[in-house]
MDAnalysis code that builds the backbone (N, CA, C; Angstrom):
import MDAnalysis as mda
import numpy as np

u = mda.Universe.empty(741, n_residues=247, atom_resindex=np.repeat(np.arange(247), 3), trajectory=True)
u.add_TopologyAttr("name", ["N", "CA", "C"] * 247)
u.add_TopologyAttr("resid", np.arange(1, 248))
u.add_TopologyAttr("resname", ["MET", "SER", "VAL", "ILE", "GLY", "ASN", "SER", "VAL", "GLN", "SER", "VAL", "PRO", "PHE", "ILE", "THR", "ASP", "THR", "PHE", "SER", "GLY", "ASN", "ALA", "SER", "THR", "VAL", "ASN", "PHE", "THR", "LEU", "THR", "ARG", "ALA", "PRO", "ALA", "GLY", "THR", "ALA", "SER", "ILE", "ALA", "VAL", "PHE", "ILE", "SER", "GLY", "VAL", "TYR", "GLN", "ALA", "PRO", "THR", "ALA", "TYR", "SER", "LEU", "ILE", "GLY", "ASP", "VAL", "ILE", "THR", "PHE", "GLY", "SER", "ALA", "PRO", "ALA", "LEU", "GLY", "THR", "ASN", "SER", "LEU", "VAL", "PHE", "LEU", "HIS", "LEU", "GLY", "ASN", "GLY", "SER", "THR", "VAL", "LEU", "ILE", "PRO", "SER", "ASP", "VAL", "SER", "VAL", "THR", "THR", "PRO", "ARG", "ILE", "ALA", "ASP", "GLY", "ALA", "VAL", "THR", "GLY", "VAL", "LYS", "LEU", "GLY", "LEU", "THR", "ALA", "ILE", "ASN", "ALA", "ASN", "ASN", "ILE", "VAL", "ASP", "ALA", "THR", "ILE", "THR", "GLY", "ALA", "LYS", "ILE", "ALA", "SER", "ASN", "THR", "ILE", "GLN", "SER", "GLY", "ASN", "LEU", "THR", "THR", "THR", "GLY", "VAL", "SER", "ALA", "GLY", "THR", "HIS", "GLY", "SER", "SER", "SER", "ALA", "ILE", "PRO", "ILE", "LEU", "VAL", "ILE", "ASP", "ALA", "GLN", "GLY", "ARG", "VAL", "LEU", "SER", "ALA", "SER", "ASN", "THR", "SER", "VAL", "THR", "SER", "THR", "SER", "VAL", "PHE", "ALA", "ASN", "SER", "SER", "GLN", "LEU", "THR", "ALA", "ASN", "SER", "SER", "SER", "GLY", "ASN", "VAL", "LEU", "ILE", "GLY", "LEU", "ALA", "ASN", "THR", "ALA", "VAL", "VAL", "ALA", "SER", "THR", "TYR", "GLY", "GLY", "ALA", "THR", "ASN", "VAL", "ALA", "SER", "ILE", "ILE", "VAL", "ASP", "GLN", "PHE", "GLY", "ARG", "ILE", "THR", "SER", "ALA", "SER", "ASN", "VAL", "ALA", "VAL", "SER", "GLY", "ILE", "ASP", "ALA", "HIS", "PRO", "PHE", "ILE", "PHE", "THR", "ALA", "LEU", "GLY", "SER"])
u.atoms.positions = np.array([
    [0.856, -1.192, 0.000],
    [0.000, 0.000, 0.000],
    [0.884, 1.230, 0.000],
    [0.601, 2.118, -0.881],
    [1.404, 3.342, -0.985],
    [0.950, 4.355, 0.063],
    [1.917, 5.098, 0.586],
    [1.632, 6.138, 1.579],
    [2.177, 7.442, 1.044],
    [1.303, 8.434, 1.007],
    [1.706, 9.754, 0.529],
    [2.363, 10.502, 1.677],
    [3.516, 11.072, 1.447],
    [4.215, 11.831, 2.485],
    [5.089, 10.917, 3.316],
    [5.383, 11.395, 4.559],
    [6.241, 10.616, 5.444],
    [5.537, 9.335, 5.870],
    [6.325, 8.342, 6.090],
    [5.753, 7.084, 6.546],
    [5.290, 7.206, 7.990],
    [4.298, 6.438, 8.348],
    [3.738, 6.491, 9.706],
    [4.734, 5.885, 10.679],
    [5.036, 6.640, 11.717],
    [5.949, 6.159, 12.757],
    [5.128, 5.824, 14.002],
    [5.392, 4.719, 14.600],
    [4.695, 4.340, 15.838],
    [5.684, 4.351, 16.998],
    [5.237, 4.905, 18.111],
    [6.063, 4.970, 19.320],
    [5.337, 4.192, 20.412],
    [5.938, 3.166, 20.948],
    [5.263, 2.373, 21.983],
    [5.086, 3.170, 23.269],
    [4.029, 2.804, 24.000],
    [3.821, 3.433, 25.310],
    [4.945, 3.037, 26.254],
    [5.297, 3.975, 27.100],
    [6.235, 3.633, 28.177],
    [5.483, 2.738, 29.154],
    [6.084, 1.632, 29.500],
    [5.395, 0.634, 30.324],
    [6.200, 0.306, 31.570],
    [5.494, 0.245, 32.711],
    [6.092, -0.222, 33.963],
    [5.439, -1.550, 34.301],
    [6.247, -2.549, 34.584],
    [5.740, -3.884, 34.867],
    [6.209, -4.345, 36.242],
    [5.280, -4.922, 37.016],
    [5.591, -5.416, 38.356],
    [4.961, -6.791, 38.534],
    [5.461, -7.525, 39.495],
    [4.893, -8.826, 39.846],
    [4.115, -8.693, 41.147],
    [2.886, -9.200, 41.155],
    [2.094, -9.167, 42.372],
    [2.541, -10.238, 43.346],
    [2.417, -9.973, 44.652],
    [2.804, -10.969, 45.659],
    [1.744, -11.140, 46.740],
    [0.542, -10.606, 46.484],
    [-0.597, -10.745, 47.412],
    [-0.410, -9.975, 48.716],
    [0.632, -9.124, 48.821],
    [0.825, -8.340, 50.045],
    [1.175, -6.880, 49.765],
    [1.861, -6.613, 48.645],
    [2.273, -5.243, 48.321],
    [1.118, -4.490, 47.670],
    [0.875, -3.260, 48.174],
    [-0.185, -2.425, 47.597],
    [0.390, -1.178, 46.942],
    [1.627, -0.805, 47.271],
    [2.248, 0.403, 46.723],
    [3.257, 0.032, 45.641],
    [3.171, 0.729, 44.503],
    [4.093, 0.490, 43.397],
    [4.575, 1.834, 42.874],
    [5.906, 1.990, 42.756],
    [6.509, 3.245, 42.316],
    [6.828, 3.173, 40.826],
    [6.263, 4.102, 40.074],
    [6.446, 4.131, 38.630],
    [7.769, 4.808, 38.264],
    [8.166, 4.654, 37.027],
    [9.426, 5.259, 36.578],
    [9.299, 6.759, 36.382],
    [8.091, 7.245, 36.271],
    [7.834, 8.685, 36.150],
    [6.472, 8.983, 36.749],
    [6.270, 10.218, 37.102],
    [4.997, 10.619, 37.713],
    [4.012, 11.022, 36.625],
    [2.894, 10.321, 36.494],
    [1.879, 10.700, 35.508],
    [1.220, 12.024, 35.899],
    [0.656, 12.697, 34.924],
    [-0.054, 13.946, 35.207],
    [-1.316, 13.685, 36.015],
    [-1.876, 12.492, 35.881],
    [-3.086, 12.123, 36.614],
    [-3.490, 10.719, 36.216],
    [-4.590, 10.235, 36.790],
    [-5.032, 8.872, 36.477],
    [-5.466, 8.746, 35.021],
    [-5.825, 9.857, 34.382],
    [-6.216, 9.805, 32.974],
    [-5.015, 9.604, 32.058],
    [-3.810, 9.727, 32.602],
    [-2.600, 9.604, 31.794],
    [-2.009, 8.204, 31.848],
    [-2.666, 7.284, 32.558],
    [-2.152, 5.924, 32.641],
    [-3.291, 4.934, 32.448],
    [-2.915, 3.733, 32.067],
    [-3.859, 2.620, 32.004],
    [-3.261, 1.486, 32.794],
    [-4.052, 0.927, 33.713],
    [-3.540, -0.080, 34.642],
    [-4.219, -1.414, 34.346],
    [-3.395, -2.469, 34.258],
    [-3.911, -3.806, 34.006],
    [-3.329, -4.776, 35.035],
    [-4.165, -5.672, 35.548],
    [-3.717, -6.751, 36.424],
    [-4.111, -8.063, 35.758],
    [-3.098, -8.832, 35.399],
    [-3.305, -10.108, 34.676],
    [-4.164, -9.890, 33.433],
    [-3.902, -8.755, 32.741],
    [-4.593, -8.457, 31.497],
    [-5.945, -7.818, 31.676],
    [-6.413, -7.610, 32.913],
    [-7.725, -7.011, 33.176],
    [-7.542, -5.536, 33.523],
    [-8.209, -4.682, 32.771],
    [-8.104, -3.235, 32.993],
    [-8.670, -2.875, 34.363],
    [-7.963, -1.975, 35.061],
    [-8.386, -1.524, 36.375],
    [-8.856, -0.067, 36.292],
    [-10.094, 0.136, 36.721],
    [-10.632, 1.500, 36.731],
    [-9.878, 2.347, 37.765],
    [-9.787, 3.658, 37.543],
    [-9.072, 4.525, 38.497],
    [-9.617, 4.453, 39.917],
    [-10.854, 3.973, 40.067],
    [-11.409, 3.856, 41.427],
    [-10.762, 2.720, 42.206],
    [-10.024, 1.843, 41.507],
    [-9.404, 0.702, 42.184],
    [-8.067, 1.073, 42.826],
    [-7.573, 2.272, 42.570],
    [-6.277, 2.671, 43.105],
    [-6.247, 4.185, 43.266],
    [-5.199, 4.641, 43.920],
    [-4.965, 6.088, 44.055],
    [-3.573, 6.398, 43.528],
    [-3.410, 7.645, 43.060],
    [-2.136, 8.068, 42.486],
    [-1.656, 9.320, 43.194],
    [-0.487, 9.240, 43.816],
    [0.153, 10.399, 44.442],
    [1.574, 10.472, 43.915],
    [1.822, 11.485, 43.096],
    [3.147, 11.607, 42.496],
    [3.411, 10.442, 41.571],
    [4.452, 9.662, 41.871],
    [4.778, 8.508, 41.036],
    [4.423, 7.184, 41.724],
    [3.623, 7.256, 42.796],
    [3.267, 6.051, 43.555],
    [1.792, 5.722, 43.359],
    [1.525, 4.481, 42.951],
    [0.158, 3.982, 42.828],
    [-0.105, 3.061, 44.011],
    [-1.256, 3.271, 44.660],
    [-1.633, 2.461, 45.812],
    [-2.975, 1.804, 45.543],
    [-3.006, 0.492, 45.630],
    [-4.240, -0.257, 45.422],
    [-4.988, -0.402, 46.744],
    [-6.317, -0.529, 46.623],
    [-7.117, -0.731, 47.821],
    [-6.861, -2.088, 48.453],
    [-6.535, -3.075, 47.662],
    [-6.165, -4.393, 48.160],
    [-5.009, -4.911, 47.322],
    [-4.157, -5.723, 47.942],
    [-2.944, -6.181, 47.275],
    [-3.282, -7.065, 46.070],
    [-2.680, -6.793, 44.911],
    [-2.871, -7.659, 43.744],
    [-2.393, -9.089, 44.030],
    [-3.051, -10.058, 43.414],
    [-2.722, -11.461, 43.654],
    [-1.332, -11.801, 43.140],
    [-0.827, -12.952, 43.572],
    [0.491, -13.425, 43.176],
    [0.530, -13.662, 41.664],
    [1.571, -13.155, 41.039],
    [1.702, -13.346, 39.589],
    [2.942, -12.678, 39.058],
    [3.643, -13.337, 38.164],
    [4.868, -12.786, 37.585],
    [4.524, -11.798, 36.475],
    [5.059, -10.557, 36.620],
    [4.794, -9.492, 35.646],
    [3.294, -9.340, 35.375],
    [2.529, -9.511, 36.453],
    [1.068, -9.470, 36.294],
    [0.506, -8.060, 36.300],
    [1.294, -7.073, 36.739],
    [0.831, -5.693, 36.788],
    [1.505, -4.914, 35.665],
    [0.700, -4.272, 34.842],
    [1.221, -3.492, 33.728],
    [0.630, -2.081, 33.812],
    [1.513, -1.083, 33.780],
    [1.089, 0.322, 33.825],
    [1.545, 0.982, 32.527],
    [0.591, 1.422, 31.732],
    [0.908, 2.086, 30.472],
    [0.838, 3.598, 30.666],
    [1.919, 4.271, 30.303],
    [1.923, 5.736, 30.319],
    [1.405, 6.183, 28.958],
    [0.187, 6.703, 28.924],
    [-0.450, 7.057, 27.659],
    [0.197, 8.287, 27.050],
    [0.271, 8.327, 25.718],
    [0.872, 9.461, 25.028],
    [2.215, 9.082, 24.461],
    [2.867, 10.075, 23.818],
    [4.167, 9.853, 23.187],
    [5.204, 9.506, 24.243],
    [5.951, 8.447, 23.985],
    [6.916, 7.991, 24.975],
    [7.986, 9.016, 25.274],
    [8.280, 9.914, 24.342],
    [9.338, 10.889, 24.566],
    [8.812, 12.199, 25.120],
    [7.507, 12.274, 25.307],
    [6.910, 13.527, 25.779],
    [6.971, 13.594, 27.302],
    [7.490, 14.658, 27.808],
    [7.523, 14.889, 29.251],
    [6.484, 15.942, 29.585],
    [5.543, 15.575, 30.416],
    [4.473, 16.508, 30.772],
    [4.981, 17.506, 31.802],
    [4.960, 18.765, 31.423],
    [5.400, 19.838, 32.323],
    [4.233, 20.796, 32.521],
    [3.803, 21.010, 33.764],
    [2.701, 21.943, 34.012],
    [3.072, 23.330, 33.528],
    [2.109, 24.041, 33.013],
    [2.357, 25.411, 32.562],
    [2.558, 26.318, 33.763],
    [3.156, 27.460, 33.526],
    [3.431, 28.395, 34.602],
    [2.146, 28.776, 35.336],
    [2.244, 28.878, 36.652],
    [1.149, 29.304, 37.547],
    [-0.077, 28.408, 37.361],
    [0.131, 27.131, 37.031],
    [-0.994, 26.231, 36.829],
    [-1.197, 25.256, 37.990],
    [-0.183, 25.110, 38.852],
    [-0.308, 24.184, 39.983],
    [-0.947, 24.922, 41.151],
    [-2.127, 24.512, 41.552],
    [-2.849, 25.146, 42.652],
    [-2.792, 24.266, 43.897],
    [-3.253, 24.807, 45.001],
    [-3.184, 24.093, 46.279],
    [-3.824, 22.711, 46.237],
    [-5.006, 22.530, 45.616],
    [-5.601, 21.181, 45.593],
    [-4.735, 20.145, 44.883],
    [-3.799, 20.603, 44.015],
    [-2.949, 19.670, 43.275],
    [-1.720, 19.238, 44.093],
    [-1.507, 19.851, 45.250],
    [-0.352, 19.521, 46.089],
    [-0.834, 18.673, 47.255],
    [-0.247, 17.505, 47.415],
    [-0.642, 16.606, 48.503],
    [-0.264, 17.201, 49.853],
    [-1.102, 16.953, 50.860],
    [-0.804, 17.435, 52.205],
    [0.535, 16.884, 52.672],
    [1.367, 17.758, 53.234],
    [2.664, 17.335, 53.753],
    [3.692, 17.019, 52.702],
    [3.409, 17.367, 51.427],
    [4.331, 16.996, 50.352],
    [5.472, 17.985, 50.179],
    [5.297, 19.239, 50.618],
    [6.348, 20.236, 50.447],
    [7.291, 20.151, 51.634],
    [8.539, 19.771, 51.395],
    [9.522, 19.624, 52.459],
    [10.479, 20.801, 52.483],
    [11.305, 20.849, 53.552],
    [12.243, 21.953, 53.717],
    [13.224, 22.095, 52.581],
    [13.641, 20.971, 51.984],
    [14.635, 21.055, 50.912],
    [14.047, 21.683, 49.650],
    [12.725, 21.781, 49.554],
    [12.094, 22.399, 48.394],
    [11.921, 23.906, 48.564],
    [12.306, 24.423, 49.721],
    [12.175, 25.854, 49.984],
    [13.534, 26.521, 49.868],
    [13.556, 27.690, 49.288],
    [14.806, 28.436, 49.187],
    [15.239, 28.938, 50.549],
    [16.529, 29.198, 50.690],
    [17.053, 29.636, 51.977],
    [16.417, 30.931, 52.447],
    [16.067, 31.810, 51.514],
    [15.475, 33.106, 51.889],
    [14.033, 33.219, 51.406],
    [13.395, 32.060, 51.193],
    [12.046, 32.093, 50.618],
    [10.992, 32.538, 51.617],
    [11.180, 32.238, 52.891],
    [10.191, 32.575, 53.912],
    [10.662, 33.801, 54.669],
    [9.842, 34.838, 54.666],
    [10.159, 36.043, 55.429],
    [8.971, 36.385, 56.320],
    [9.062, 37.532, 56.988],
    [8.017, 37.906, 57.942],
    [6.642, 37.989, 57.301],
    [6.567, 38.332, 56.020],
    [5.271, 38.442, 55.344],
    [4.587, 37.095, 55.165],
    [5.362, 35.982, 55.263],
    [4.800, 34.650, 55.076],
    [4.407, 33.980, 56.388],
    [4.644, 34.649, 57.507],
    [4.343, 34.069, 58.821],
    [3.151, 34.789, 59.427],
    [2.145, 34.027, 59.825],
    [0.953, 34.610, 60.436],
    [1.323, 35.195, 61.793],
    [0.793, 36.376, 62.090],
    [1.090, 37.028, 63.363],
    [0.740, 36.111, 64.533],
    [1.619, 36.115, 65.560],
    [1.407, 35.388, 66.821],
    [1.280, 33.884, 66.637],
    [1.946, 33.307, 65.611],
    [1.854, 31.860, 65.387],
    [3.103, 31.104, 65.828],
    [4.213, 31.793, 66.081],
    [5.432, 31.114, 66.520],
    [5.423, 31.037, 68.040],
    [5.434, 29.825, 68.575],
    [5.393, 29.610, 70.015],
    [6.779, 29.271, 70.547],
    [6.902, 29.295, 71.877],
    [8.180, 28.991, 72.505],
    [8.695, 27.608, 72.186],
    [7.772, 26.653, 71.957],
    [8.186, 25.276, 71.661],
    [8.925, 25.181, 70.333],
    [8.752, 26.169, 69.453],
    [9.407, 26.157, 68.149],
    [10.775, 26.837, 68.173],
    [11.174, 27.333, 69.334],
    [12.474, 28.002, 69.452],
    [13.381, 27.128, 70.299],
    [14.486, 26.702, 69.754],
    [15.416, 25.833, 70.476],
    [16.066, 26.610, 71.611],
    [16.380, 25.900, 72.685],
    [17.021, 26.534, 73.833],
    [18.386, 27.096, 73.439],
    [18.714, 28.233, 74.031],
    [20.028, 28.873, 73.837],
    [20.313, 29.263, 72.393],
    [19.267, 29.535, 71.606],
    [19.492, 29.917, 70.210],
    [19.376, 31.425, 69.995],
    [18.747, 32.152, 70.900],
    [18.613, 33.602, 70.751],
    [19.838, 34.263, 71.387],
    [20.645, 34.890, 70.578],
    [21.866, 35.526, 71.043],
    [21.594, 36.982, 71.404],
    [22.563, 37.596, 72.106],
    [22.403, 38.984, 72.533],
    [22.213, 39.920, 71.347],
    [22.801, 39.564, 70.202],
    [22.663, 40.401, 69.018],
    [21.252, 40.426, 68.463],
    [20.412, 39.453, 68.882],
    [19.032, 39.400, 68.405],
    [18.062, 40.117, 69.334],
    [18.569, 40.679, 70.427],
    [17.713, 41.374, 71.392],
    [17.747, 42.880, 71.131],
    [16.609, 43.528, 71.364],
    [16.530, 44.975, 71.215],
    [17.389, 45.648, 72.273],
    [18.182, 46.622, 71.865],
    [19.045, 47.325, 72.802],
    [18.224, 48.228, 73.712],
    [18.483, 48.149, 75.025],
    [17.806, 49.022, 75.984],
    [18.734, 50.176, 76.340],
    [18.327, 50.989, 77.292],
    [19.162, 52.113, 77.703],
    [20.145, 51.751, 78.795],
    [20.300, 50.480, 79.097],
    [21.181, 50.051, 80.180],
    [22.618, 49.981, 79.685],
    [23.515, 50.595, 80.424],
    [24.937, 50.510, 80.095],
    [25.498, 49.249, 80.727],
    [26.234, 48.479, 79.937],
    [26.820, 47.254, 80.458],
    [27.838, 47.601, 81.532],
    [27.792, 46.925, 82.659],
    [28.725, 47.196, 83.732],
    [28.159, 46.739, 85.062],
    [28.940, 46.975, 86.117],
    [28.523, 46.616, 87.478],
    [27.908, 47.833, 88.137],
    [26.728, 47.645, 88.672],
    [26.021, 48.749, 89.332],
    [25.888, 48.441, 90.821],
    [26.163, 49.467, 91.639],
    [26.107, 49.298, 93.084],
    [27.466, 48.960, 93.657],
    [27.794, 49.524, 94.829],
    [29.065, 49.276, 95.494],
    [28.899, 49.653, 96.959],
    [30.018, 49.629, 97.690],
    [29.959, 49.976, 99.109],
    [29.630, 51.453, 99.327],
    [29.819, 52.265, 98.278],
    [29.552, 53.697, 98.422],
    [28.455, 54.185, 97.484],
    [27.810, 53.262, 96.740],
    [26.761, 53.668, 95.801],
    [25.627, 52.653, 95.813],
    [24.428, 53.140, 95.642],
    [23.240, 52.280, 95.599],
    [22.721, 52.274, 94.164],
    [22.472, 51.084, 93.576],
    [21.942, 51.051, 92.203],
    [20.456, 51.415, 92.162],
    [20.072, 52.178, 91.140],
    [18.662, 52.505, 90.904],
    [18.262, 51.793, 89.613],
    [17.327, 50.851, 89.685],
    [16.941, 50.029, 88.546],
    [15.497, 50.312, 88.146],
    [15.260, 50.350, 86.830],
    [13.904, 50.428, 86.281],
    [13.647, 49.103, 85.571],
    [12.622, 48.344, 86.017],
    [12.332, 47.003, 85.506],
    [10.936, 46.988, 84.904],
    [10.811, 46.385, 83.700],
    [9.484, 46.337, 83.066],
    [8.714, 45.098, 83.519],
    [7.499, 44.928, 82.963],
    [6.614, 43.834, 83.376],
    [7.165, 42.469, 83.011],
    [8.107, 42.407, 82.063],
    [8.703, 41.129, 81.668],
    [9.983, 40.821, 82.447],
    [10.289, 41.663, 83.438],
    [11.459, 41.416, 84.269],
    [12.760, 41.906, 83.672],
    [12.689, 42.683, 82.586],
    [13.912, 43.194, 81.968],
    [14.320, 44.514, 82.614],
    [15.617, 44.705, 82.812],
    [16.133, 45.964, 83.347],
    [16.214, 46.965, 82.202],
    [15.410, 48.015, 82.288],
    [15.368, 49.019, 81.223],
    [16.406, 50.114, 81.421],
    [16.740, 50.403, 82.666],
    [17.784, 51.396, 82.929],
    [18.403, 51.097, 84.283],
    [19.651, 51.510, 84.440],
    [20.371, 51.293, 85.694],
    [21.339, 52.440, 85.906],
    [21.375, 52.947, 87.123],
    [22.284, 54.038, 87.454],
    [22.696, 53.901, 88.915],
    [23.699, 54.655, 89.313],
    [24.191, 54.617, 90.686],
    [23.918, 55.944, 91.376],
    [23.602, 55.861, 92.637],
    [23.483, 57.077, 93.438],
    [24.365, 56.909, 94.667],
    [25.127, 57.947, 94.986],
    [26.089, 57.861, 96.089],
    [25.370, 57.730, 97.425],
    [25.999, 56.990, 98.323],
    [25.476, 56.849, 99.678],
    [25.927, 58.050, 100.490],
    [24.993, 58.812, 101.031],
    [25.316, 59.983, 101.855],
    [25.601, 59.530, 103.277],
    [26.779, 59.885, 103.795],
    [27.152, 59.496, 105.158],
    [26.388, 60.340, 106.163],
    [25.655, 59.699, 107.040],
    [24.867, 60.386, 108.062],
    [25.237, 59.844, 109.430],
    [25.672, 60.723, 110.331],
    [26.041, 60.290, 111.677],
    [24.796, 59.980, 112.487],
    [24.911, 58.980, 113.323],
    [23.815, 58.599, 114.201],
    [24.188, 59.021, 115.616],
    [23.348, 59.855, 116.235],
    [23.620, 60.339, 117.585],
    [22.590, 59.775, 118.547],
    [23.081, 59.257, 119.644],
    [22.195, 58.655, 120.633],
    [21.715, 59.698, 121.622],
    [20.551, 59.459, 122.207],
    [20.056, 60.301, 123.298],
    [20.998, 60.105, 124.473],
    [21.676, 61.170, 124.845],
    [22.730, 61.043, 125.847],
    [22.222, 60.568, 127.192],
    [20.923, 60.711, 127.407],
    [20.391, 60.262, 128.686],
    [20.023, 58.788, 128.674],
    [20.136, 58.148, 127.490],
    [19.758, 56.734, 127.398],
    [20.902, 55.872, 126.881],
    [21.478, 56.246, 125.722],
    [22.582, 55.503, 125.137],
    [23.755, 56.434, 124.919],
    [24.941, 55.865, 124.720],
    [26.120, 56.678, 124.466],
    [26.544, 56.503, 123.017],
    [27.196, 57.509, 122.468],
    [27.644, 57.464, 121.085],
    [29.037, 58.039, 120.983],
    [29.801, 57.528, 120.001],
    [31.139, 58.036, 119.761],
    [31.004, 59.431, 119.158],
    [31.673, 60.395, 119.720],
    [31.510, 61.789, 119.295],
    [32.034, 62.054, 117.893],
    [33.012, 61.264, 117.416],
    [33.592, 61.530, 116.095],
    [32.910, 60.722, 114.986],
    [32.634, 59.432, 115.256],
    [32.042, 58.596, 114.206],
    [30.520, 58.514, 114.281],
    [29.981, 58.822, 115.454],
    [28.535, 58.722, 115.610],
    [28.068, 57.311, 115.887],
    [29.012, 56.354, 116.020],
    [28.611, 54.974, 116.303],
    [27.983, 54.881, 117.686],
    [26.860, 54.231, 117.755],
    [26.149, 54.098, 119.027],
    [26.719, 52.905, 119.777],
    [27.035, 53.117, 121.039],
    [27.556, 52.047, 121.885],
    [26.381, 51.307, 122.506],
    [26.467, 49.978, 122.461],
    [25.411, 49.173, 123.043],
    [25.574, 49.185, 124.559],
    [24.584, 49.655, 125.282],
    [24.635, 49.761, 126.736],
    [24.004, 51.065, 127.177],
    [23.522, 51.102, 128.393],
    [22.851, 52.299, 128.896],
    [23.865, 53.338, 129.361],
    [23.506, 54.602, 129.163],
    [24.350, 55.688, 129.657],
    [24.244, 55.755, 131.182],
    [25.337, 56.195, 131.824],
    [25.327, 56.316, 133.283],
    [24.362, 57.410, 133.735],
    [23.719, 57.151, 134.890],
    [22.847, 58.173, 135.487],
    [23.548, 58.729, 136.726],
    [22.856, 59.581, 137.478],
    [23.433, 60.161, 138.692],
    [23.254, 59.266, 139.914],
    [22.712, 58.079, 139.713],
    [22.458, 57.180, 140.836],
    [23.764, 56.542, 141.294],
    [23.999, 56.583, 142.589],
    [25.173, 55.929, 143.173],
    [24.780, 54.513, 143.543],
    [25.568, 53.576, 143.083],
    [25.253, 52.187, 143.392],
    [25.342, 51.963, 144.885],
    [24.259, 51.566, 145.530],
    [24.225, 51.366, 146.975],
    [22.924, 50.705, 147.358],
    [22.755, 50.487, 148.670],
    [21.499, 49.959, 149.200],
    [20.736, 51.111, 149.825],
    [19.513, 51.242, 149.454],
    [18.692, 52.335, 149.942],
    [17.532, 51.781, 150.741],
    [17.162, 52.516, 151.809],
    [16.081, 52.079, 152.698],
    [16.607, 51.242, 153.843],
    [15.924, 51.269, 155.008],
    [16.327, 50.486, 156.175],
    [15.309, 50.664, 157.286],
    [15.751, 50.314, 158.547],
    [14.821, 50.390, 159.679],
    [14.424, 51.814, 159.997],
    [15.295, 52.768, 159.726],
    [14.998, 54.154, 160.075],
    [14.977, 55.062, 158.863],
    [15.195, 54.480, 157.666],
    [15.229, 55.289, 156.450],
    [14.264, 54.745, 155.407],
    [13.800, 55.633, 154.586],
    [12.955, 55.264, 153.453],
    [13.699, 55.686, 152.179],
    [13.744, 54.761, 151.210],
    [14.424, 55.080, 149.942],
    [13.570, 56.057, 149.146],
    [14.179, 57.136, 148.704],
    [13.502, 58.123, 147.846],
    [14.107, 57.995, 146.448],
    [13.270, 57.594, 145.473],
    [13.790, 57.355, 144.124],
    [13.023, 58.191, 143.105],
    [13.710, 58.468, 141.995],
    [13.092, 59.154, 140.859],
    [13.217, 58.228, 139.644],
    [12.102, 57.952, 138.967],
    [12.060, 57.045, 137.813],
    [11.681, 57.848, 136.571],
    [12.460, 57.666, 135.476],
    [12.129, 58.402, 134.246],
    [11.079, 57.647, 133.426],
    [10.721, 58.216, 132.244],
    [9.665, 57.615, 131.438],
    [10.035, 56.281, 130.817],
    [11.330, 55.934, 130.890],
    [11.778, 54.657, 130.347],
    [11.900, 53.582, 131.438],
    [11.505, 53.973, 132.686],
    [11.535, 53.010, 133.789],
    [12.868, 52.906, 134.481],
    [13.802, 53.799, 134.152],
    [15.101, 53.746, 134.801],
    [15.103, 54.651, 136.039],
    [15.828, 54.194, 137.094],
    [15.996, 55.027, 138.297],
    [17.109, 56.025, 138.007],
    [16.753, 57.265, 137.976],
    [17.750, 58.297, 137.670],
    [18.267, 59.003, 138.928],
    [17.630, 58.768, 140.078],
    [18.089, 59.370, 141.333],
    [17.610, 58.490, 142.489],
    [18.467, 58.342, 143.531],
    [18.099, 57.536, 144.696],
    [18.795, 58.104, 145.929],
    [18.028, 58.183, 147.029],
    [18.609, 58.689, 148.289],
    [17.808, 58.118, 149.454],
    [18.383, 58.266, 150.678],
    [17.701, 57.821, 151.894],
    [17.072, 59.012, 152.600],
    [15.887, 58.818, 153.097],
    [15.188, 59.854, 153.861],
    [14.849, 59.255, 155.224],
    [15.305, 59.927, 156.289],
    [15.063, 59.407, 157.637],
    [13.579, 59.428, 157.947],
    [13.130, 58.425, 158.712],
    [11.727, 58.327, 159.112],
    [11.536, 59.208, 160.332],
    [10.663, 60.217, 160.289],
    [10.439, 61.126, 161.410],
    [9.254, 60.662, 162.253],
    [9.289, 61.063, 163.619],
    [8.173, 60.749, 164.510],
    [8.223, 59.372, 165.109],
    [9.294, 58.661, 164.944],
    [9.408, 57.323, 165.518],
    [10.600, 57.334, 166.449],
    [10.355, 56.932, 167.740],
    [11.423, 56.892, 168.732],
    [12.349, 55.752, 168.378],
    [13.544, 56.097, 168.410],
    [14.503, 55.072, 168.048],
    [14.772, 54.106, 169.173],
    [14.331, 54.505, 170.470],
    [14.592, 53.601, 171.588],
    [13.634, 52.448, 171.558],
    [14.033, 51.315, 172.100],
    [13.123, 50.152, 172.099],
    [11.999, 50.337, 173.083],
    [10.826, 49.816, 172.779],
    [9.682, 49.888, 173.687],
    [9.879, 48.913, 174.837],
    [9.388, 49.317, 176.050],
    [9.441, 48.437, 177.230],
    [8.035, 48.110, 177.611],
    [7.675, 46.854, 177.572],
    [6.328, 46.429, 177.936],
    [6.362, 45.839, 179.356],
    [5.405, 46.302, 180.264],
    [5.303, 45.756, 181.634],
    [4.082, 44.890, 181.701],
    [4.286, 43.701, 182.126],
    [3.167, 42.773, 182.190],
    [2.245, 43.142, 183.327],
    [0.960, 43.075, 183.108],
    [-0.015, 43.397, 184.131],
    [0.124, 42.430, 185.304],
    [0.007, 42.970, 186.561],
    [0.070, 42.118, 187.754],
    [1.450, 41.833, 188.227],
    [2.434, 42.407, 187.527],
    [3.792, 42.153, 187.987],
    [4.192, 43.153, 189.026],
])
């Protein structure tokens, strides 16, 4: 038979062949079909409708494991064997991407920025311990250094998060402490108060007796500040002589 023009060229379908073992349900093809309409599946020569399996990328998963058989599974990639199906620009939408299919290695190093992160979505659990360095913290008005000493008191301003917002020193003003001279004694030059009561005008002695009464003066703190003896008047100092009646 004569043919006008170029002779008809036939290109066989690309075929993937597997053997069933009654346990395997997942089979990885040599290339990822564009969809179930781009392949024809046969088990032991019987065509399998797309409802009998699922296709994710280049993996076909059957609802039940194909029976035991050598080269019993045949997958035909429909179309020209040399044709590589490439989606057109901006044609892949979210429904075409399997959940969890986009991994970190598919993202550029600078692909994710603040505009791609939902506000208030990063939690503490997503931040590794000891990963935030001082260079990543906002600078406050605090000068690095030691604040407070034996002659200075630090003044700190702290916010609700416990951060020191400012720090400064104020000198300690030396103030002498003077004791009430009638109660405690103090060093006249340093102002140091001596522990112990100040001396009063009381002479240490025994006051009061058979013919005397002790006269004392007590201050508001309960201390005796004066003590003396006062003779008892109107009492004969001689002993009484009693005469028994009838003697």
